C-alpha positions in Angstrom: 0.1 0.0 0.1 1.6 3.3 -1.0 1.9 6.1 1.3 0.3 9.2 0.0 1.8 12.7 0.8 0.2 16.0 0.2 1.9 18.1 -2.5 2.9 20.7 -0.2 5.1 18.1 1.6 6.8 16.7 -1.3 7.5 20.2 -2.7 9.1 21.1 0.6 11.3 17.8 0.7 12.4 18.7 -2.7 13.1 22.3 -1.9 15.3 21.5 1.2 17.2 18.8 -0.8 18.0 20.9 -3.5 19.2 23.8 -1.1 21.2 21.6 0.9 23.1 20.2 -2.1 23.5 24.0 -3.3 24.9 24.7 -0.1 27.3 22.0 -0.2 28.6 23.1 -3.7 29.0 26.4 -2.5 30.9 25.3 0.5 33.3 23.4 -1.6 34.4 26.2 -3.8 35.8 28.3 -0.8 39.5 28.9 -0.4 41.8 26.1 0.7 43.2 27.0 4.3 46.2 25.3 5.4 45.9 23.5 8.7 47.9 25.2 11.6 51.1 23.4 12.5 50.7 20.7 15.4 52.5 21.2 18.5 54.4 17.9 19.2 54.7 18.6 22.7 50.8 18.4 23.3 50.2 15.2 21.7 49.1 12.2 23.8 50.2 8.8 22.8 47.6 6.5 21.9 49.1 3.8 24.2 48.0 5.8 27.0 44.3 5.7 25.8 44.6 1.9 25.3 46.4 1.6 28.6 43.3 3.2 30.3 40.8 1.4 28.3 42.6 -2.0 29.5 42.8 -0.9 32.9 39.0 -0.4 33.0 38.1 -3.7 31.4 40.2 -5.3 34.0 38.5 -3.5 36.9 35.0 -4.5 35.6 36.0 -8.0 34.8 37.4 -8.3 38.1 34.3 -6.9 39.8 32.1 -9.1 37.9 34.2 -12.4 38.8 34.3 -11.4 42.4 32.5 -13.9 44.6 29.3 -13.1 46.3 29.3 -12.8 50.4 26.0 -14.8 50.3 27.5 -17.9 49.0 26.9 -19.9 52.3 23.1 -19.3 52.1 22.8 -21.0 48.7 
């Protein structure tokens, strides 16, 4: 069963689509601005991020595998 939309809604969608495509085309024609130089002293090693993630995963696994205190009640 096809969905029937009012003609105004179809025209609005077509207008917004055309306007957004035109905006993208205009944005691509701007001047090319070079990136600012990166200060090497402020870069953080990805190994630090991996280390933090590893530590958090180990904490979660440790807590989830910790035996409960009510084992004598089972």
